[in-house]
N, C-alpha and C positions, 0 to 999 in steps of 0.2 A: 226516617231520613237516612236509614242505613243503606249500604250498597250490597247488591246481590249479583252473583255470577253463577251460572250453571253451564255444564257441557255434557253432551253425549255424542259419541261418534267414533272415529277411528284413530284420532290423535291422542297423545298423552294429555290428560285433563289438567294435571297440576300446573304446568307452566302457563296454560291459557287462563286458568283461574287466578293465579297469583298476579299475572300481568293485568288482568281485568280488575282485580281489587285495587291495584295501584292507581289505575285510572279512575276508580270510583271512590278513592279515599277522601275526596272533597265532601262526600256525603256523610262521613263519620270516621273517626279515627281513635275511638276509645279502646277498641279491641278488634281482633280479626281471627277468622278460623276457616278451616276447610274440612269437608267430608269427602272421602274418596272410596269408591266402590269397586272392588276387584276380588270377588269371592268372599271377602270379609269387608266390614265397614271400618275404615281408618279415619279417626277424627283428631285433628290437631288444632288447638286454639290457644290464643295468648292475649293477655291484656297489652295494650299499646298499639303501635302502628303496624302496618303490613310488614315493614322491615323486621320488626320484632318476631313476627310469625315466621318469616322466612328463615331467620337465624335459628329459631326453635326447631324447625322442620329439617334443617340442613342435613342431618345424618339419619333421617327417618325414611322408610320405604314410601314411595309416592306413586308407584306404577299403577295406573288405572285409566280407563277411557270413559269413565262416568264419574262426575263429581260436581261439587258446588262449593261456593265460598261466600264469605260475609264480612263486611267491615261495619262496625257498630257505632251508632250514636246513642248513648244510653237513655232509656226512658224508665222502664221498670227494672230496678236493680242497678247498683253502682257498677262502674267499670271494674271488671275483675276477670280472672281466668274462668271461674265457675259460671259467670253470667254471660260469657262470650258465646256466640253462635258458632257452629251448629249445636242444637240441643237434640237429645235422643229420647226415645220412648222408654217406658218402664222395662220392657224386655230387651232393649238395646238393638232392636232390628230396624227401627225407623229413625230417620233424622230429618230435621227441619231447619231452615233459615227463614227469617221473617223481617220485613220492614213494615212498621206500623204499630198500632196499639189494639190489643184485645180488651175492650172495656169491661166485659162481664167475666174476666178471667177468674176473679175471686170466687164467685159462686161455682164455676166449673171445677176449680181446684178443690174446693171443699168436697164436692161430690166424688172426685177422683180419689181423694184421700180416703173417703169412706169405703171405696172399692179396693183399697189396698195399694194404691199407687204411691210411690216414694219420689219426691222431687229433689233435684240436686242444684237448683238455682233459685234466684228471686224473681225471675222474669215471667212475664205473661206468655211469652212464646212457648216455653216448655209445657205449659198447660195445654196448648193446642195439639202438640204431638202426642201427648198422653190421651187426649180425647180421641184422636184419630185411631190410635192403637186400641182403645177400649171399644170403639165401634167395630173395628175390623175383627176383633176377637169374638165379640158377642153376636155379630150378624153374619160372619164369614163372607163379608163383601170383598170385592176387588179393592186394590189400593186406591184407584181413582174414585171409586164410589164411596169408600170410607172417608176420603178427603172431602168429597162433595157434601156428604151428610154432615160432617163436622162443621163445615163452613156455614151451613144453614143454621147452626146453633150458636155461632159466635156473633157478638156485636162489636163493631169497631172498624178499623181500617187495616188492610193487610196487602202485602205482596209476599207470597210464600213459595218456597221450593221444597219438595219432599222427595226423599229417596228411601228405598227399602232394600235390606239385605236379601229378602226373598224375591225381589223383582229387580234383578241386576241390570236389566236392559230397559229401564223405564224411569222417567222423571215426571213428577207432577208439579205443575206451576199454577198459581191462581192469583188474582188481584181484585181488590176493592178499595178504592181511595188512595192507593199507592201505585206508582208507575211500574210497568214491566213490559219489556220488549223481547221478542223471540227472533233470533237470527236463523235464517234458513240457508243451509249449505247443501253440498252434495254428500249425502250419507252422514250428515252431522247437523246438530242443532245447538244453538247458543241461547242462553237465557241471561238477561241482565236488567238492572234498574234503568239504564239508558243505553244508548247505542255505542258509547265510547269503547267498551270492551269488545265490541263485535266487528267494527269496521275493518279491522285488519284481516278478517277472514271471509266476510260476506257483506254485501250491501243490500241484500234482500231481507226485509224484516217485517214482522207482524206486531202491531201494537195491540196488546190485550186490552179489551174494554172492561169497564167495571163489572164485577160479578161474573167474570169469565174464568175458566180454567183450561189448561192445556195438558193433554196426555201425550208426552213426547217420548218416542222410541227412536232407535237408530234409523229406521227406514219409514217412519210415519209420524204424522202429527194430527191430532184431533183436538178441536177446540169446541167447548160447549159451555153453556151457562150453568150456574150452580142450581138452576131449576131443571137441568138435564136436557136442554134444547141444543142440539148440534148446530154450530155456526159455520158459515162459509167465509173464512178470513180473507182479508185483502192484503196482498203483499206489496209493501212500499219499497221503493228504491231510494236508499240514502244518498244525499248529496254531500254528506260529511266526508272530509278527507283526513287521512291519518295525521298528516303534518299539523292539522288544525288543533289537535289535542296534545301536541308535544311543545316543549318550552322554546324550541327554535333558537337556542343560543342565549336566551335570557336566564338570569339567575333564578327568577321566580315567575310563576304563571301570572301573578298580579302585575308585575312590571311589564311583562309581555302584553297583557291585556290593556294596560294603560296606553302603551305605545301603539296598539292596534286601532285606537279610536279614530284616527283619520280615515282608515279603511272601513271600519264598522259603521260610522256615521254615513259615509258615502254609500255603502251597500244598502243601508236602510232607506235611503231616498232614491237610489238608482232605479230608473225606469218609472218612477212615480211622479216626477216633476219635469217641467220645461218652462224656464223663466221667460224665454222669449215669447211664448204663446200664453203665458199666465195659466199653465195647465197643472192640475194636481190629479193624479189617478190613484185612488184607493178603492179597489173593487168592492171590498166589504162595505164601505161607506155608501158607494153608489147604489148598492142593492137595497139599502134602507134610507135612501135620500129623503123621502117624504117624512119618514119617522124622525130623522134628525132635524129637519127643517121645522117641524111642528112640535118638537120636544119642549115641554114646559120646564124640564129640569134634567140635568145630567148628574148621576151619582158615580163617583169613582171609588172603587174598592181595591185595596192593595195592602201590602205589608212591607215594612223596612224601607230599603232604597226605592222600591217601586212606589211606595206611598209618597216619597219625596218627589218622584217624577210626576205623580198625580197632582201634587200641590202646584208644580210648575204649570201643569195643564189647566188647573183652575184659573190661573191668571190669563193664560192664553185663550181659553174658550170664552171666558166672560169678556175679555178685551176685544176679541176679533169676531166672535159668533154671537155675542150678546145673549147667551143662555145661562141661567143660574146654575152653578155647579156646587156640589157638596163632595168633599173628599173624606172618605171613611176608612178607618182601620178595619180591614176585613175581619179581624179577630173579635171586634166589638159589635160589628154591624148587626148580626142576626140575634144578638142577645139583648138588644134594647128595643125590640118590637118596632122596627122602623116602618114609617109610612111609605109604601111603594105602590104605584099604580101602573096600569098598562100604558100610560102616557110617558112614563119615565124611561130613560136609557141608562143602563148601568155599564160603565167601562171597567173591566177587570184587567189589572196589569200584573204580570208575573214573568220573571225571567224564565223559570223552569216550566211553567204551565202546570205544575203539580202542587202548588201551595194549598194545603188542606183548608185553611181558613178562607181563602179566596174562593175555592170551589164550593164551600158551604154557603158563602154569601151569594154566589151565582145561583145555586139551587133555590135559595129563598126568594131571590128576585124573580126568577123564572116562574115560581109558583104564584107570584102576584101579577104575572102578565107582562113584566118589564122586558124590554129588548136588551140582549146582552151583546156587547162588543168587546171581544178579547184582544189584548195586546200581549204578545208572548214571543219568546225567542226560540223555543224548542218545537220543531215541527212534529205533529202527531201527538203532542202531549194532551193532558186531560182538559185544560181550560179552553183551547181552541175547539175541541170536540164538543164541549158543553155550551159554547157560545152560538148565538144566531149568526154572527158575522165577526170580522176582526181583521187584524193585520199582524204579520210576523215582522220582527225587528231586523232579522238577518245580521245579528251581531256576531254570529259564529259561536262555537262552544266557549263558555266562560267557566274555567276550572277553579280559579281563585275564589275562595269563599266570600271575600269582600267584593261586592259588585262594583265594577268600574265601567267597562264599555257597555254593559247592559243598560246602565242609567242613561248615558248619553244617547244610545240607540232608542230607548223608550221616549226620551224627550223629543228626539227627531220625529218619530212617528206621531206623537201627540201634537207637535207643532203643525205638521201637515194636516192632521185631523181638524184642528181648530181653524186653520186657514181655509180648508176645504168647506167646512160647514158655513163659515162666514161668506165664502164666495157663493155658495148655493143659496144662501139667504139674502144675498145682495148687500151684506154688511161691509164688504171690502170692495173697493173699486178695483177694476182690473189693473190700472196703472200702478196702484199701490201694491197689489198682489205680485206683480212682476218684480217690483223693487225688493219685496220680502223674499221671494224665491231666489233672486239673484244673490242676496245676502246669505241665504242658506247654502246655496251651491258653493260659496266661498269658505264655508266653515271648516271643511276638512283641512284645507291648506293653513287656515289660521290655528287649528289645533296643532298641526305640525310645528308652527312657530311657537305656540305656547309651551310645547314640550322642550324647546330649546333652553328654557329657564331651569332645566333640571339641576345644573351644577350650583346655581345660586340658591335654589330651594334646599339642596342638600346641605349647604353651609348654614342656612337658617335652622334646619333640623338638628344639626350638631349643637347649636346654641340652646335649643329647647327640649332636647331628648330626655332630660331629667325632671321636667316640669310635672307637677302632680295634677294640675287642672288647666283646662283651656276654655275660653269662651269664644264662640263664633257668632258674628253679627252680620245681618244683611237686611235689606228692605226691598219691598216689591218683588220682582222676579228673583232677586238674590236672597230672599229669606229662605226658600227651600234649599238653595245652594249652601247656606250656612248650616242648616240642619244636616245635610248630607255630608258636609265636611266634618262636622262633629261626630257623626256616626262612624265614618271611616276611621277616625283616630281612635275612638273607643274600641271598635272591632278588632283592630290589629295591633295596637300598641298597649292597650289596657290602661291608657290614661283617661281619667274622667274628663269629659267634655260636654258642653251644652251649646245648642244652637238657639238663637233668639232673634226675634225681630228687633232691630237696633233700638227703636224707640221704647220697647218694653223693658229694656235694661234698667230704666229708672224705677221700674215697679218691682224691684227685688234684687236682681243679679248685681246691680252696681255695688251692693254691700260687700261683694266678694273681691272687688278690684283693689289691688295694691301693686307694689313694684315687682311682685313675684307672679303675677297673673298675666300670661300671654293672651292677648285678645286679637283674634283674626277677624278682620273686617273686609267684607266684599264691598268695595267703594268705587265702582266703575261709573263711567260717564252715563248720565241718564237724567230723567225728570226729577228725581229726588236726591241727587248727589249733594245738594246744599244741606239737606236734612241730615244725611248720614255724616257729613263733615261736622255738624254740630254734635252728633253722638260721639264722634272720635274725640272732639275737644273735651267732652264730659269724662271720657276715659282717661285722657292725658292729665286732666286736672286732679285725678286721683292716683297718679303715678303708674297707671297701667301701661303695659308694653304693647305697642300696636304693630301687628303684621298686616299689611294692607295689600289686597288684590286690586290693582288699579288698571285703568285703560292706558294703553301705550301713549306716552307723551304727557301724562298727567303732571301737573305742577303743584296744585293746591294740597292734595293729600300727602304728597311726598314731603312737604314741609313739616307735617305733623307726625308722620309714621316713623317708627324706629326701623322697620324693614319693609321693603316694597317689592312686590312681584308684579310685573306688567303682563297684560294680555292684549292681543290685538283689538282694535275697535270694531264693533259690529252693531246691528240693530239691538235695541234694549231687550227685546223679547228673546233674543238668541244668546244673550250673555251667559245663561246657565251652561250652555254647551262648551264655553271656553273657561269660565271661572272655576268650574269643578276640576279642571285638569291640574292646576298647581296644588289644590287641596288634596287630591289623590296622591300626588308625588310627595307632598309634605308628610302625610300619614305614613306612606311607604317607608320613607327614609328614617323617620323617627322610630318606627317599629323595628327596622333592621338594626339600627344603632342600639336598641334596647335588647337585642338578641331574641326577638319574637319570631315565631313562625308565621309569616304573613299569608301564606297560602292556606294554612290550616290553623287558624286562631283557636284558642282553647274554648271549649263549650259550644262552639258553633258548627253548623253544617250548612252546606250550600242550598239544599232543597228541603224546605220545611214541610214535610208530608204528614206531620202529626199535629194535633191541636196543642 
């Protein structure tokens, strides 16, 4: 989950690398480092954020036109200067940065120690650069061939960049299971974990495939597999704009992304629906129409916030398409020997498209003959390429580690998917579909209205910023909303919170409730509002403090709740798109008031590319 940047060309490398690391810091911020090549190898690295590295390097020489940088999320070895990347070989001539995990590092390390190698860190990464050096010295191979041979011996996931003092005009990059993109300029090349460090300089990029490596020189680029088969790469033109990855006047990326949701929801449905004609156009679905119509079961695999979006989809698909749905944690899916057949459809949901557990689940499902439908936000990422079909969410870059607009964009696509399958199966009448689509078209404006409650939400946050625990309750479509609200609070404020189906409260959590326990209840207008009102009364009878998310104009819940936040009325199945907005804002304001870094919460990284 670390961030990687590399450069070779005619410009000064250091400013490009530092700016790139700042843009990739959402991928890890335990430590950062750079390696610069200009006659000699200069390596600067520091525990902490990229700003700490900048301060450390301020008075050091940095002139070079070849270099690489890394921002770390620690796996092997605690965050420290010595465990920071880049790492060097035993002879000091080679340097490496790495995103991923080398699973068989221990056995390789033992062998290297027997051969006289001395290690200076606790990381698995350092083992790989020592192995490359060992191969190079014993076989007299070229740098790229030594890297290729070494990669054949390692087990695990990696995106690596290697430079050598003896090859000052060459960078070697490779990937397996971790993302890597190469920017193609005029007489220069850029290497990065994603496109954000590149778009300022070029929009032409190559997405490396699994088990591919790149030999990058100032005037040439060769891509081949680690089996030594030369590839003919496809150059993509990025649609990403520079302003999309800047804060745009907001104090934090998370707040910016919360406020971008009217646009991101609209963009995710734009061109895909027409309420007047009762039309839904999802090209990926259309290609596999018969498969979806005849599916006996749909499996949804995802992690974190995407898993919560999958739970919303379970309600939607079973409600409107009448197909049984199972929602699985991707991290558990392949380890319980699941029953999968060629009649199954597996929907994989991921913001980044690089989630290691979801990719592993996809590979298992494909090996059993299932059809894979990927829902992802990042064009060209691994999950779309591993899927049979799919749909992009078009949420735009999400830099804040806690997912906000990605969730509502995913729910938007999953809503369209459920309705489209239902339409194709004849489970939804056209007149009803037209009503639903009209309600969905109105959602962006209603999200705008929900955002207008920011000030009153901020006042509620002030009241509860020092709470030690929160309980979030919801029923039906709002149960996943409660889970997502609790996750947001945990992620960025470090307050313990749990989400529960409201009726399940009586089976344990009600023991926790007293006058110090804030209970957030999503109690919007719908078929089971009376039931959740009963659950609210149970909380009040035990002196619990109720913060209620209600439909505009509500009277009943307002009588019982201590604090009320209104959202506009909509179709019951679309409430998650609105009810999640105040919960995001509540988490944001509580975290800010507690002095937390909302964009880079401790121990977390945006893209989980390791198991």
